[in-house]
PASEVEX-434996 format. One line per field, with one value per residue (C-alpha): residue number from 1; x, y, z. Coordinates in Angstrom, 1 decimal. Layout:
# residues N
i	NUM; ...;
u	X; ...;
v	Y; ...;
w	Z; ...;
This chain:
# residues 303
i	1; 2; 3; 4; 5; 6; 7; 8; 9; 10; 11; 12; 13; 14; 15; 16; 17; 18; 19; 20; 21; 22; 23; 24; 25; 26; 27; 28; 29; 30; 31; 32; 33; 34; 35; 36; 37; 38; 39; 40; 41; 42; 43; 44; 45; 46; 47; 48; 49; 50; 51; 52; 53; 54; 55; 56; 57; 58; 59; 60; 61; 62; 63; 64; 65; 66; 67; 68; 69; 70; 71; 72; 73; 74; 75; 76; 77; 78; 79; 80; 81; 82; 83; 84; 85; 86; 87; 88; 89; 90; 91; 92; 93; 94; 95; 96; 97; 98; 99; 100; 101; 102; 103; 104; 105; 106; 107; 108; 109; 110; 111; 112; 113; 114; 115; 116; 117; 118; 119; 120; 121; 122; 123; 124; 125; 126; 127; 128; 129; 130; 131; 132; 133; 134; 135; 136; 137; 138; 139; 140; 141; 142; 143; 144; 145; 146; 147; 148; 149; 150; 151; 152; 153; 154; 155; 156; 157; 158; 159; 160; 161; 162; 163; 164; 165; 166; 167; 168; 169; 170; 171; 172; 173; 174; 175; 176; 177; 178; 179; 180; 181; 182; 183; 184; 185; 186; 187; 188; 189; 190; 191; 192; 193; 194; 195; 196; 197; 198; 199; 200; 201; 202; 203; 204; 205; 206; 207; 208; 209; 210; 211; 212; 213; 214; 215; 216; 217; 218; 219; 220; 221; 222; 223; 224; 225; 226; 227; 228; 229; 230; 231; 232; 233; 234; 235; 236; 237; 238; 239; 240; 241; 242; 243; 244; 245; 246; 247; 248; 249; 250; 251; 252; 253; 254; 255; 256; 257; 258; 259; 260; 261; 262; 263; 264; 265; 266; 267; 268; 269; 270; 271; 272; 273; 274; 275; 276; 277; 278; 279; 280; 281; 282; 283; 284; 285; 286; 287; 288; 289; 290; 291; 292; 293; 294; 295; 296; 297; 298; 299; 300; 301; 302; 303;
u	-33.3; -29.7; -29.0; -26.6; -23.4; -21.4; -17.7; -16.5; -12.8; -11.7; -8.4; -5.9; -7.4; -10.8; -13.7; -15.3; -18.4; -19.3; -22.8; -22.7; -25.4; -24.3; -27.0; -27.4; -23.7; -22.7; -25.6; -23.7; -20.1; -19.2; -16.1; -15.6; -12.3; -12.2; -8.4; -8.7; -5.0; -4.0; -1.1; -1.0; 2.5; 3.7; 1.4; 0.7; -3.0; -6.0; -7.0; -10.2; -11.6; -10.8; -12.6; -15.6; -15.7; -15.3; -18.0; -20.4; -19.7; -20.2; -23.6; -24.4; -23.3; -25.5; -28.5; -27.4; -27.1; -30.6; -31.9; -30.5; -31.5; -27.8; -27.4; -23.8; -21.2; -17.5; -15.7; -11.9; -9.4; -5.9; -2.7; -3.8; -5.6; -2.6; -0.4; -2.8; -2.8; -6.4; -7.8; -10.0; -11.7; -12.3; -13.5; -16.1; -17.4; -17.3; -19.3; -21.9; -22.2; -22.1; -23.5; -20.4; -17.1; -14.2; -11.5; -7.9; -6.1; -2.4; -0.7; -0.4; -4.1; -4.8; -2.7; -4.3; -7.8; -6.6; -5.1; -8.3; -10.4; -8.1; -7.4; -11.1; -12.1; -8.6; -7.3; -4.7; -2.7; -1.9; -0.1; 2.0; 0.3; 1.6; -1.1; 0.1; -2.3; -1.1; -2.9; -2.7; -0.3; 1.0; 1.5; 1.1; 2.7; 1.0; 2.2; 0.8; -1.3; -4.4; -3.3; -1.4; 2.3; 3.9; 3.1; 4.8; 3.4; 5.7; 5.2; 4.8; 1.6; 0.2; -0.6; 2.5; 4.9; 3.2; 3.3; 6.8; 8.6; 6.6; 6.5; 6.3; 3.7; 4.5; 7.1; 10.7; 12.8; 14.7; 11.4; 10.4; 13.9; 13.5; 10.2; 11.7; 14.8; 12.8; 10.5; 13.5; 14.8; 11.4; 11.4; 14.8; 13.1; 10.3; 12.7; 14.6; 11.5; 9.6; 12.2; 9.5; 8.2; 10.7; 8.6; 5.5; 3.8; 0.8; 1.1; -2.2; -2.7; -5.5; -6.7; -7.3; -3.9; -3.7; -7.3; -6.9; -3.8; -5.7; -8.7; -6.4; -4.8; -8.2; -9.4; -12.6; -14.7; -17.0; -15.6; -16.6; -15.5; -16.3; -13.7; -11.1; -11.5; -8.8; -7.4; -3.8; -1.7; 1.5; 4.7; 4.8; 1.3; 2.1; 5.2; 3.2; 0.6; 3.3; 5.0; 1.7; 0.6; 3.9; 4.7; 1.3; 0.3; -2.5; -4.9; -4.3; -3.9; -7.5; -8.8; -7.4; -10.2; -10.2; -8.7; -11.0; -10.3; -10.1; -7.3; -5.3; -3.2; -1.9; -1.7; 1.9; 3.2; 1.0; 1.9; 5.6; 5.4; 3.6; 6.2; 8.9; 7.4; 6.9; 10.5; 12.0; 10.3; 10.1; 6.3; 4.7; 1.7; 0.0; -3.4; -5.7; -8.4; -11.6; -11.8; -9.7; -9.8; -13.5; -14.3; -12.0; -13.8; -17.2; -16.1; -15.0; -18.6; -19.9; -17.8;
v	36.9; 37.1; 38.0; 36.0; 37.7; 36.9; 36.9; 37.0; 36.3; 37.4; 35.6; 35.1; 31.8; 31.5; 33.5; 32.1; 32.8; 32.0; 32.8; 32.3; 32.7; 33.1; 30.8; 28.3; 28.2; 27.9; 28.3; 28.2; 27.9; 28.2; 28.4; 29.1; 29.1; 32.3; 32.8; 36.5; 36.8; 34.9; 36.7; 39.5; 38.6; 39.2; 42.1; 43.9; 43.9; 41.8; 39.7; 41.0; 37.4; 36.8; 40.0; 38.9; 35.5; 37.0; 39.5; 36.7; 34.7; 37.8; 38.4; 34.8; 35.3; 38.3; 36.1; 33.8; 36.8; 38.0; 34.5; 34.3; 37.9; 38.9; 42.6; 42.6; 41.6; 42.0; 41.4; 41.2; 41.1; 39.7; 39.1; 39.6; 42.8; 44.1; 43.6; 45.0; 48.5; 48.2; 47.0; 50.2; 49.5; 45.9; 47.0; 49.2; 46.3; 44.0; 46.5; 46.7; 42.9; 42.1; 45.3; 45.8; 47.2; 44.9; 46.1; 45.5; 43.5; 43.6; 40.3; 40.8; 41.4; 38.4; 36.2; 37.7; 36.7; 33.2; 32.6; 33.7; 31.3; 28.3; 28.2; 28.6; 25.6; 24.2; 23.5; 26.1; 23.2; 22.1; 25.4; 27.2; 27.1; 28.2; 28.7; 28.4; 30.0; 28.9; 31.0; 31.6; 34.6; 34.7; 32.5; 33.8; 32.3; 33.3; 32.1; 32.3; 30.3; 32.2; 35.4; 36.1; 36.8; 37.1; 37.1; 37.2; 37.2; 36.1; 36.2; 32.5; 30.9; 28.3; 30.6; 32.8; 29.9; 27.9; 30.9; 31.9; 28.6; 25.9; 26.0; 22.3; 19.6; 17.6; 19.9; 19.2; 18.3; 21.6; 23.6; 21.8; 22.4; 26.1; 26.2; 24.5; 26.7; 29.9; 28.6; 27.8; 31.4; 32.7; 30.2; 31.5; 34.9; 33.4; 31.9; 35.2; 37.3; 34.8; 33.1; 31.8; 29.6; 27.0; 26.5; 25.5; 22.5; 22.2; 23.3; 24.1; 24.4; 26.3; 27.3; 25.5; 23.9; 22.3; 21.1; 19.7; 17.7; 16.3; 15.5; 13.7; 11.7; 10.6; 10.0; 12.0; 11.6; 14.2; 17.0; 16.5; 19.3; 17.2; 14.7; 17.4; 19.4; 18.5; 15.7; 15.0; 15.2; 13.3; 14.2; 10.9; 11.4; 14.9; 13.6; 10.8; 13.2; 15.5; 12.7; 11.8; 15.3; 16.6; 13.6; 13.5; 15.4; 17.9; 15.7; 12.9; 15.0; 16.3; 12.8; 12.5; 12.1; 15.2; 17.5; 20.1; 20.2; 24.0; 23.7; 21.1; 23.6; 25.5; 22.7; 21.9; 25.2; 24.8; 21.3; 22.0; 24.9; 22.7; 19.9; 22.5; 24.0; 20.5; 19.5; 22.7; 22.7; 19.0; 19.2; 15.8; 15.9; 19.1; 19.7; 20.6; 23.1; 24.1; 27.0; 29.8; 33.5; 33.4; 32.3; 35.1; 37.7; 36.4; 36.5; 40.2; 41.1; 39.5; 41.3;
w	3.4; 2.1; -1.5; -3.7; -4.9; -8.0; -9.0; -12.6; -13.3; -16.8; -17.3; -20.1; -21.2; -19.6; -18.2; -15.1; -12.9; -9.4; -7.9; -4.2; -1.6; 2.1; 3.3; 0.5; -0.7; -4.3; -6.7; -10.0; -11.2; -14.8; -17.0; -20.7; -22.5; -24.7; -25.1; -24.5; -24.1; -27.2; -28.8; -26.2; -25.2; -28.8; -29.8; -26.5; -27.5; -26.8; -29.8; -31.5; -31.8; -28.2; -27.2; -29.3; -27.6; -24.1; -24.7; -25.8; -22.6; -20.4; -22.0; -21.2; -17.6; -17.3; -18.0; -15.1; -12.8; -13.6; -13.2; -9.6; -8.7; -8.2; -7.3; -6.2; -8.8; -8.8; -12.1; -12.2; -15.1; -14.6; -16.6; -20.2; -19.4; -17.4; -20.5; -23.1; -24.5; -25.6; -22.3; -21.8; -25.1; -24.0; -20.5; -22.2; -24.2; -21.2; -19.1; -21.9; -22.0; -18.2; -16.7; -14.5; -15.5; -14.8; -12.3; -13.2; -10.5; -9.8; -9.5; -5.8; -5.3; -7.6; -5.3; -2.1; -3.3; -4.5; -1.0; 0.7; -1.5; -1.5; 2.3; 3.3; 5.5; 5.8; 9.3; 10.2; 11.7; 8.2; 7.5; 6.7; 3.2; -0.2; -2.8; -6.4; -8.8; -12.3; -14.9; -18.6; -18.3; -14.8; -11.7; -8.2; -5.1; -1.8; 1.6; 5.1; 7.6; 8.9; 7.2; 4.0; 4.9; 1.5; -2.2; -5.6; -9.1; -12.0; -15.7; -16.4; -17.5; -19.9; -22.8; -22.3; -22.3; -25.1; -27.4; -26.5; -26.5; -28.2; -32.0; -33.0; -32.5; -30.5; -28.8; -29.4; -26.3; -26.5; -26.4; -23.2; -21.7; -22.6; -20.6; -17.7; -17.7; -17.8; -15.1; -12.9; -13.3; -12.1; -9.2; -8.0; -7.8; -5.8; -3.3; -3.0; -2.5; -0.3; 1.8; 4.1; 1.3; 2.5; 5.6; 3.6; 5.1; 2.6; -1.0; -2.7; -6.4; -8.1; -11.6; -14.9; -15.6; -12.2; -12.1; -15.6; -14.7; -11.8; -14.1; -16.6; -13.8; -12.5; -16.1; -15.7; -18.9; -17.4; -15.2; -11.6; -9.2; -6.2; -7.2; -8.1; -4.9; -2.4; -4.7; -3.7; -6.9; -6.3; -8.0; -9.8; -11.1; -12.4; -14.1; -15.7; -17.1; -18.2; -20.2; -21.8; -22.8; -24.2; -26.3; -28.1; -31.2; -30.6; -32.6; -30.2; -27.0; -27.3; -26.6; -23.1; -20.6; -18.3; -20.9; -22.5; -26.2; -26.0; -23.5; -25.3; -27.3; -24.3; -21.8; -22.8; -21.4; -18.4; -17.4; -18.0; -15.6; -13.1; -13.1; -13.0; -9.8; -8.2; -9.0; -7.8; -4.5; -4.0; -3.7; -3.0; -3.0; -4.2; -2.8; -5.7; -4.9; -6.7; -4.4; -5.8; -6.7; -7.5; -3.9; -2.6; -4.7; -3.6; 0.0; -0.4; -1.3; 1.9; 4.4;
């Protein structure tokens, strides 16, 4: 009988778990917002309170692993840990809580795993694909059809942009313009480094900002991954959600169905990046995927 495997993604804004069985499929998928990377762009260190929250979640996840009889676990850490001078201290605490020491991923490896997860089960005839993994600290662009052909990671994410450019509530127009202008500069780098991106036939969006925008557009009072997975987010719908979220005060924004209250503070930076990407590349629609880097990590354990 096959044994389940588990993937843990320790990101800038959230910590996520996937327990997968090769015969029975997904057994458990969890996500907790811990804001591990809060302030790391400014201080170069992981926030002590964020470390505490993350350590608590990892201890909770360890109980899930024991319950499912998981023996193979791969834990990864991404943008916030890459930028932090105290990551080794955090990794030691994370290993004590989870039972497995996280491995630090490069942006390129992060995009490679996201591509593998997001394109699983898609007809290659829909390619070439570009997978956009919009995280808290970085965004990866991965292009290819049946195999990954090019990848670039850039330093733009929901937490990073909100902390750098958004000081008022609701944001001033010039703050949004700053976000969009910096995003465009990064996207010019993407085009220069990945010229084949212009051949993309299907754009796929993964990670919390993008699934949240889809959930807000649908109006999900209770998050339903089955309704999110492969939802086609039109450019008009993304623009509509953008206008709603960036013009509301935080105290009002938290009440939007589909938006987790813990994500409301940083969604401004995230949704601004998303509409900037969709405008720049003329994406319409964006195929939203629940399958992402976690699925790619789990698949790597089953080879």
